[in-house]
Structures are given as C-alpha cells and as structure tokens.
N, C-alpha and C positions, 0 to 999 in steps of 0.2 A: 696131481702126483706129488708126493713128498720128495724134496731135494735135500740130500745130506750135505752139510756145510761145516767148515771150521769157523769158529768165532775167534777172531784175532784182535788183540788190544795192543795199542802203542801209546804209552803214557809219556807224552812230550812235555816240553817246557810251557807251552801255551795252552795245551788241552789234551784230552784223551781222544784218540781215534779208535773206533770199533769198526771192524770190517767183516763181511761175510766172504769167505774165500773157499773156492772149490778145491777138491783134492788135486786138481791139475795146476793150481796156483793162480787162477783167475779171480780177481776181486770183483764180486758181483755188485756190492754196495758198501758204502762206508759213511759213517756219521762222526762228526767231531763235536765235542762239548768243551768249551773253553773255561778257564778259571784264572784268577788273578795271581800275580807274583808280588810278594812284599819285598821291596828294596829300600834300603836306607844308607846313610853315609857310612863310610868305613868298609864298604864292600859287602854289606849284608844282603843276601838273596835267599828268600825262604818261600815255601809253599806248605799248605797243610795237607797231609795225606788223606784226610777225610774228603777233601774236595776231589781227589783222584778217584776215590771209590764212588762217590755220588755221580761223577761224570761217567764212569764206566757203567754203572747201573742204568743211567738214563740212555746212553748210546746203545747199550745192549737191548733194552726194551724197544727202542725205536726200530732196530733191525729185525727183531724176532717176533714182531706183532703178527706177522702173516702165518697162518696155520700151516702153509706148505713148506715152511722152513724147519728142518730137523738138524739141530746143532749136535754134532757127534763128538766134538773135542774143542777145547779152548787152549789157546797159546797166548802168552803175554811177553811183550818186550817193553822197554822204556828207558828213560833217562838214567844215566849211570852216575856213580861217584857222589850219590847223595848220602846224607847221614840221617837215619831215621831211627829213633829210639821208641820202643814200645814196652808196655808193662806186661805182666803175666797173662793178662786177658787180651793182649794184642791191641791195646788202645794206645795211640801216640801220646807221648809225654810232652811233646812240644812240636812246633812246626818243623818240617824237614829242612835241613841246611843243604842247599843245592850245590851242584858241582861248580857253578860259577861264583860261589861265595868265596871272597878272598879276605875275610876279616882276620884270619889267623896267621897273619904274616910274621909277627914276632914269635908266635908259637912254632911256626915252621922252622925258623932259624934255630930255636932251642932244640927241637927234635933232631935236626941235622947235626947239631953239636954233640948230642948225646949218643946217637946211633951211627954217626959217620955218613955224610951225604953221599960219598961215592959208593960205599958198601951198600947203602940202601938202594941206590940206583941200580947197581949190578944185580942185586937180588930180586928187585921188583920189576926190572926192565925199563923203569921210567924214573925221571927226576921227580922228587917229592917236594912240593911247595905248599903254599897256603890253601890250595884247592884240595889237597890230599886229606884223607881221613885221620891220619895220625895227628896232624896239626889241629884239625877241627876238634878231635877228642880232647886234646890238651886244652884248647880254648874252653870247651865245656867244663872240664875239670876245674879250671880257674874261675870261670864266671857263673857256671850253673852246676855246682857239684851235687846239689840235692837231686837234680834231674837225672844226672848220670847214675847216681846211687840207686835210683828206683828202677832203672832199666832192666828188662828181662831178656830182650833181644835187640841186637844192632842189625838193622837192615841197610843194604848198600845201594839200592836202586829202587825206583818207583815200581818196577815190575815185581820186586820182592814183596812189596806191601800189598799189591793186588792178589798175588798168589797166597799170601798169608790170610787175607780175608776170604779167599775162595776155598782154601783147603785146611787152614789152621797149621800149616807147615811153614816154618821159617827156613828159607833157602835162598841162596844167591848163585848165579851162574859164574863160571870162571872168567868169562869175558868181562862182566861187570866188576868182579873182584879184582881183576888185574889193573883196573883204573885207580884203585883206592890207596895203594901202598901197603895193604894188609896181606897180600898174597905173594908167595915166592913163585916167580914165573917158571922156573925150571921144574919144580916139583908139583906145581899147581896145588899147593896146600897152604894153609894159613902160615904166615911168616912168624906168628907170635906163639905158636905152640912149642912146648918143651923140646919136641923132636926137630923143631925147625932151626933156622939160622940164628934166631934170637930166642932167648927164653922169655916166658911171659913176665918174669920179674924185671928183665931189662926193658922190655916194652913198657911195663907199668911205671918204671922210673921215668921214661921219656914222656909218657902220656900223663902220668900222675895218678892213674888208676888201672886196675887189672881188668881189661876188657875181654880177655880170652873167653870167659864163660858166656859172653853175649853173642859170640859169633854164630852165624847161621850155618846150615849144612851147605857144602859146596857141591855143585853138579855141573856137568858140561851143558852148554847152551842147547836147549831143545829137549832136555830130559823131562820125563813126567814127574811132577812134584807129588801129586796125590789125586784123589778123586774129588769132585766138587761136592761141598757139603750141602745139606738140605737148606740151611738158612741162606747161604750164598746163592743157591739156585733160585730161591724165591725172590731174592733181591734183583737178580739179573733177568729173571723171566725165562729160564731154561730148565732142563731136566737135571735133577740131582744125580750124582754118581758118574758123570762123564769125566774123562781124563782131563787134567789141567797140566799143561806143559809150561815150563819156565824157559823161554827162548833166550838167546844171547841178548845182552843189552843193546840199546838202539843202534850204536855204531856197528856192532856185529851183525844184527839182523838186517840192517840196511845194506851192508856189504854183500850178504848172501842174496838179498832181494834185488840188488843191482847187477847180479851176474858175476860178481867178483869173489865168490866163495872159494874158487880154486886159483892157483897162481896165474897171473895174466895182467891185463891192462887195469889201470886205476880208475876210480870213479870219484866224482865230487858230489857231496850232499849239501844242498843249500836249503837250510831251514832258518829258524831264528838264530841259532848258532850253526856251525857247519864243520865240515872236514873234507879232506881228501884221503883216500885209503886204498889199500890193495892187500891181497893175500900173498904171503911170502914164506919161504922156508928159513929165512934169516931174520934176526931182530933188526929193528930200525935204530937210528942214531939218536939217543936221547939228548945229546948236546945241540941238536938241530930242532928240538921241540917235538920230535917224532915219538909218539907213544907206541909201544909194542904191547898188544893185548893178546890174551889167550884166544885162539881160534877154537871152535867146538871140536875140531880135529886136534888131538893132543900133539900131533907132529908138526903143526903149522902155527903161524902167527898172523895176526891182523896188524898191519903197520898203518898207523893213523896219524895224520898231522891235523890237529884240531884248531878251529878258529872260534874264539869265544863269542864273537858277534858277526854274523853273516847277514841274513835277511833282516835281522833286528836293526840294522842301519837304515833300511828302508822304512821300517816302522817309525823310527825316530825322525827321519826326514819328512815323512808324511805329516807327522804331528807338528813339527816345527814350521814347515812351509804352509800348513793349513790346507793341504791337498785332500780331496775327498776320498781318494782310493789309491792303492798301489799302482793300478793300471794307469791312472791319470798321471801319477808321478813319473812312471817309466815312459809314457807316451811323450810328455813334455821334454823329458831328458834326451830322447832319441830322435826327436823330429829333425834336428839339424845335424850337421857334420861334426865330428869330434875334434874341433879345432881349439877349444879353450884350454889354455895351459894352466889347469888347476889340478893339484894333487890332493886327494882326500885320504886321510889315515882312518881306517874303520875300527879303531881300538876303543870303542865306547865302554867296554867292561874289562880293559886290560887285554892281554894276548897270551897265547900259549905256544904257537908255532909260527915261524921258525925260531922264535925266542919266547921265553916265559917272563912276563913282567906284568904283575897286577896293577902297576901304576901307569902303564902306557895309556894314552888317552886319544880321543878323536881329534882331528885337526884338519882345517882347510889350509893349504899352502899355495900362495900365488894369487890370492884374490886381488882384483883391480876394480876400479870404479865402474868399468864398462861391463863387468860380468853380471849375468842375470841369474834369476832363480833356476831357470832351466839349465844353465851352465853348472851351477852348483849341484843340481840333482844328477846330472850326467857324471860329475866327478864322484858322487857317492856310488853310483853303479860301477864305475871304473875302479874305484878304490877297493871295493869288495872283490872284484875280479883280480886286481893286483895282489890282494892278500892270498887268494887261491893259487896264483902263479908262484908267489913266494913260497907258499907251503909245499907246492909240488916239487920245487927245486930241492927242498929239504927232505922230502919223502923218497924220491926216486934216485937211484944211483946214476941212471941215464935219463935223458929227457924223454918224456912221454910223447908219442906221436898221435895218440887218440885218447879221448876222455869221455866216459859216460857220465851224464849229469842226471841227478835225481833230487827229489825233495820238492817241497812246495814252491820254492823260488823258481822252478823251471816252468811254472804256468805261463810265464811271459817269454815268448820266443825272442822278443826284441832284446831282453836282458841276456838270454842264452847266447845270442849273436855277439853281444858285448864280451861275454866270456871267451868265445871262440877267437875274436879279434885280439883281445888283450893278451890271452895266453899263447895264441898262435898255434893252436892245435885243432884238428877236426873233432867236433863235439857230436856225440850221439845222445839225443834227448830221449830218455826212456818213456815209453808209453805208460800212462798212469803213474808218472814218476813220483807223485806224492805218496804212493802206497807201497813203496819198496820195503819199508820196515815191516808191515804186516805180512807181505808175501814171504820175506825172509824168515819171519818168525814161524810161519807154517812149514817152510822148507826145512828148517832146523829140527822141528819136531818130527817131521816125516823121516828124516835121516836117522834120528834117534830111535824111531820105531822100526827101522829096517824097511820102510816103504820106498825109500830112494837110496841110491848108493853113491851119489855125488852131491856136493854142495853147489854145483853150477850146472844143473841139467839144461839141455838144449831148449831154447825158446823161453827160458824163465824171464827174460827181459826183452819183450818186443820193443823195437825202436820206433818212436813217434816221428822223428825227423832227424836228419843228419845235416849239420851246419859246418861250413868250411870257413876258415878265416879269410878276411879280405887282405890280400897281399899289399895293397896300397897303404894300409894302415900300420904295417909292421914296423917301419922305422919310427913313426910317431909314438907308438906304444912302447917300443924298446927304449926310447929316450925317456918317456915319462916313468917307465918302470925303474930305470936307473936312479931317477930322482926319488921315487917312492922308497927304494931300498936304502938310500942314503938318509932319508928324513928321520927315521926312528933313532938311529945312533946319534944324530945331531941334536935331537930333542929329548933324549933320555933324561939328561940331568934337569931339564926344564920340567918334565913331568914329575920327577921326584921332588923338586922344589915346591911344586903346587900342593903336595901332600903335607908339607912341613908347616 
C-alpha cells in the first residue's frame, strides 16, 4: 500500500536533515547529511550553498528509495540571517556568510551612525549589530564590490536557497526576514522600499550600494512558493509538480514543532547554537538581547533569546579533551556529585542574549590544581545551562515554572537533568526532540493550506520524560549562577583587550 508523506527539510549549521512526516505530524524517518563550516580569524563563518543542495538531494534519495512512499508535498526550514548572493541563473557568487559571522563590527557601527541605532531597533524590533545583514552588505561593498555588483538575488536564509533550487522562485519568509534588519516588523514589509521607513537612497548610503532590487518576495512562513521543477525533482528523486512550501526559519519552525506556536509556556532548543523562545502578543525587550521575530500569524510575535554557542561547547570540549563521543563526555561529567566550584563561560563565538558582544569569549573560572578533566567537563555542561537560565530571565517577564526542551542536545537525559537542576524548573523533554523543526515546518504549511486551524494542535509534542529539579542542589546552583552573571561584566574589558 502506498503511503502519502510530506518531505520536510531542515538546513542546519552542521547538516541538512530530511524527514518523512505524516499528515498527523509523526516523523516516520529522518536522515542527516553533514557538511563543513569554514571559520577563520576576525569572526569569519561561512558555508557554501551548493553543499546544502547536495546534502538535501542525498538525504531525500535515502528516504524515498522505497516504492511505497508517495511524497505529496515538500516544506523547507533552515538557518536564518545568512547572506547569500546569487546571479541571474541562481548560481551562488560566493560562500554564504552565516548568522554567526561577526567580521562586520566596524561596518555595524557605521550603519548605526548613518541610520540611527535606536530608530533602526524600533523599526526592525531588534538591535542591529555585526551579525545583521546591513553591516554584512556594507562589508561586501567595501571588500568585495565586484561580487555585490554581479548579484541578481539576495537570499536571507538557507531554506531560501533550497526553495530557489526547487522552484526557481526567490522568496523568504517573514520570520527569517525579521532577523536580518531588512524588514520593518510592524508592516512586515521591506524596510528599504521607497514606501517604507527609509528610502532606498538612504539605505544605499548606509550600505554603499542599492540592494533594494535584490530583495526576494516576502511570504508568511508556511506559504507555498511554487511547484517543484522537473530538474529539481530528478535531483531529489521525487515527482515533479508537487507543492513546495517555505516554512518559517528554524527558530520559528522549532517553536511550532515544540508546541509553543500559541501563547503559553517557553521552550529551549539545544543544538550547535540554541535559544529559548515563546509566542507572545507583545514584543520582547531588545536591550536584554531578546529578538522579536515575525510569527506566521501576523497578529503575534516569536520572542527569542538566542545563544550563539550551545551544544557547540560540547563539540569543542570533546575535541580538546580527546573524548571519543559526546555520551562519554557527559557520562564522565555527571558520574560524581556537582561539588566542584568551577564556572565556565560558554561564549566561544561571542554572545547575543542577554547581552550582545561578538568579543565575549569562553573561560574557565576557579580552576585549582586538584580539579580533574571530569570536573571541567561538568563545568561545561553547567555553563551552557547557566546561559539558558540567564537567557530565560531576559526573555520572560515572570519566572517560568515549566520548560519544554527540544533539539539534538536532549538526546542525553543526564544533561537534561543538569538543565532542570541549574535552572530550577520542571523540564518536559519532547519525544523525538531533535525533529521539532521538521514537524513545525509541516505544521506551518498545513495551517497555510487551511488543513489546520491552530499553530499548537493537541498532541503535537508528545513528552518523552518529565524531569524535576533536585531541591538539594538549589542553593549550590543559585550561588554559582550569581558568580556566572558577575563574570562577564568583570571580564568584558579583558575580552576586548584580547582583540586589540
């Protein structure tokens, strides 16, 4: 018997995930294909879009090899706030500049001077710094003007690129656009159009070039972009002519897939990077590093406190300590009781919430001669959890009593328990937590098609396990958290000096 399925893609920082999802939202199978990230001094972080497409084709063919699978629709989500320039044939002109790239620090200052930092924040809903696209475009104008001059389309997220390859349509969703500094949040239209808050001439002065003609079509997350082309269908191994939907960017899709698509409790996503988020009727506070993104529902917002490096700290620790796996690292870290008084700052790539500082760095504080590698590994686990606790304080006007956890980092229940203990809240670990993004991508498309009426349908997030905090550890972690919060302000000037 032939089974009808959605084919959902999530283009992450470390790899593309493709999943077969039933119309009811159950993930039947998923495959991930990884690719490298190019990083260098000065905050450079890049990937090549062709690697995203190759990985998407490989994962799709892995999933659709069985004759009984009938793909009826495709939906795509992925990393946001990227800068992708393509020519008239849709060919990338250079590697994508990723959201975590912070090379354009001087350019960000120049843009703020020309456009007014506070006005730009008020209009876009978020503070605009080195990770924003205005600064990155100015950097390109200064350092690679020939590349910018050849561009035909500017794409803002990895999902945009896949949809372009699949449909020949250049589009971006409003959730992704709201991360970039190029969209006015109130109107959900491009900031730099003549009818907008700034004229294209004023933006051109700030950026150094007129980029208004490069902007893609804006759609609400989940909208159908177009039908799958014959060439793309052959590459993916599916039938041509099926609908292709552009889901909200990864934070938006994960919010829906984690059951937080309607106003309610927050959730935490633990991937290479991470965030805490919830749906709200009000904007978040940008002075606390809270990003306010466009919800697919125009009447609502996604309030997100992003962390530049979450599980990536474990990748780093595994490599530095020479441990064979993440599981081995976590096991050694959690074998003993949490008594070592070491505080770890997880700012390996700078930080965005509750403060924005591309020069913030990682650090161990309190190391003594008797401390072991296991003590340091535990400090890394706790340091990441402290970062989430800190971000939650910035995100929520009142303390959260419950937290849903999702993302690949939740595979370890031992680490999830550390989160519960450090934050001091009951934690619901989502079943199939690493697939909330693809589930949310399908859900957004279904709402856009009128097949569902709510962004948080009952049962969308079955709970794998509920963990409660250990009350005996509360005083210990409250004390360490107070030190954690004091550490960055004390070291800020030191971090800045290291870059000079």
